[in-house]
C-alpha positions in Angstrom: 96.8 105.9 93.8 98.4 107.5 90.8 96.1 108.7 87.9 97.6 109.8 84.6 95.9 111.8 81.9 98.2 113.0 79.2 97.8 114.3 75.6 101.0 112.4 74.8 100.8 108.6 74.5 104.0 107.3 76.2 105.2 104.8 78.8 105.3 106.5 82.2 107.3 105.1 85.1 107.4 105.3 88.8 110.6 107.3 88.4 108.7 109.9 86.3 106.1 110.2 89.1 108.8 110.7 91.8 110.6 113.3 89.5 107.4 115.3 89.2 106.8 115.0 92.9 110.4 116.2 93.5 111.3 113.2 95.6 114.2 110.8 95.3 113.6 107.2 94.2 116.6 104.8 94.0 117.4 101.2 95.0 118.1 102.3 98.5 115.8 105.4 99.0 112.1 106.3 98.7 111.6 110.0 99.4 113.4 110.8 102.6 113.5 107.1 103.8 116.8 105.3 103.3 117.4 101.6 103.6 117.0 98.2 102.0 114.0 98.2 99.7 111.6 95.4 99.1 109.5 96.0 96.1 106.4 94.2 94.8 104.5 94.7 91.6 101.1 93.0 91.5 102.1 91.0 94.6 105.2 89.6 92.9 108.8 90.5 94.0 110.4 93.1 91.7 114.2 93.1 91.7 115.1 95.9 89.3 115.3 99.6 89.8 112.0 100.9 91.2 112.4 103.9 88.9 111.8 101.6 85.9 108.4 100.2 87.1 105.9 101.0 84.3 102.7 102.7 85.5 99.9 100.6 84.1 96.2 100.4 84.6 95.3 98.9 88.0 98.9 98.1 88.8 99.6 97.4 92.5 103.0 98.7 93.5 104.3 98.2 97.1 107.6 99.5 98.3 108.8 98.7 101.9 111.9 100.3 103.3 113.8 98.4 106.0 112.1 95.7 108.1 109.7 94.3 108.8 108.5 93.6 105.3 104.8 93.7 105.0 103.4 90.9 102.8 101.9 92.3 99.6 98.1 92.5 99.3 96.3 92.7 96.0 93.6 95.3 95.4 90.4 93.9 93.9 89.6 96.5 91.2 86.6 94.6 89.9 84.2 96.4 92.3 85.3 99.8 91.2 84.7 101.9 88.1 88.3 102.8 87.9 
């Protein structure tokens, strides 16, 4: 879970988060893991750069490296106060 509080209103991305974390994020790498990426945003396939994924409220982002690919599962946020 990523929670953002900022005095500046701007669009933050998954790439921004990985930069702050000091970890690489590319089309073939997540942190130290290298390989073919399969990316889902809100249980839908995402084909662009994972760095460009906007971090929005209650967004479900899943990144699989290599195989097997785990089918995406949606999180039911309605039962939370988040």
